[in-house]
N, C-alpha and C positions, 0 to 999 in steps of 0.2 A: 181157375184164378191163379195169377201169378203174383207172389210175394216177395219183395226183396226188402229187407230190412237195414236200416242206418239210424244210428243215433247221432245228433248232433250235440255236441257237449257245450254249446254256449249260447241256446236259444233264450235270452232274457225276456222275451216278450210272453212267455207263458207265467212270468211272475213266481216261479217255483218257489223262491224263499221268503214269501208272504207269511209263513207261520213262525218265521224265525224273529228273534229279538234284533236290535237295531246293530248290536255288535257283531252278531253272527251275519247279519246282512252286509254289513261292511266288509267283514272277512270274505264273504263269498264274492262280493265285487272285486275286491283287488285279486283274489284265485282267479275268476274269470277274465280278467285284464291281462293277467300274467301268464297262466298255463293253459287256458282253453282256446278253442278254434274261434276265428271269427264267423260270422254268418255265411260269406262266399265259401270259406274253406269246409264248413259243416255241409254246405248244398254241394259242393264239388263231387263228393261220392255219391249222391241220391243222383244227381245228373249223370254221372259216370255209368252206374249200374243199370239207368234206364235207358242208356242210347248207345251203348258200347257193344259192336257187334258180336265179337267173341262170347258175350255174356248172354247172348239170346239163348233161351232154354234153360238157361241157370235159375233154379226156382227154390224157395226156403232157405237161403243162405243169408248169413249176418255178414255185413260189410262195415269194415271200420278202415279209414284212410285208403279206399279204393281197391281193397283187399279183403278175401274172405278171412273171416275171424271167428273165434269162438266167443258167443256171447256170455254172459254172465249167467250165474246159477239160476236165477230169476228167469233170465230170458229163455231158459230151456226148460222149464218147470211147465210141463205139458198139462197138470191139472190146473194150474194158474192161467194157462193159455185157454183152455177149455172155457174156464169161469168167465174170463174176459170176453171171449167171443159171444157166449150167452148173455151176458148181461150187457154187451154193445147192442145185440139184436134186441132185447128188451127195450133199452132206451130209444132205439130208433125205429121202434116199431110204429110209434105215435106219428111218424113223420112222412 
């Protein structure tokens, strides 16, 4: 299995701020509009790593802005990754 990870910093369709109060949601909206990527910008790196010939055979890397980068501490937490994998398999087992 080949896994290439990329985060999109401006995916508003997920409604990630739904648990926040109105003021915090407004602040998040302003921050998103000013400092974060558009959907095409976020998709650019995913498309790049999927089809760029020099990256064939590159596995398990984290990419940010079309470059290999170091993920956050949470992204490097092997125990959490194993738990996520296990729980995902449990959720998907019924489908």
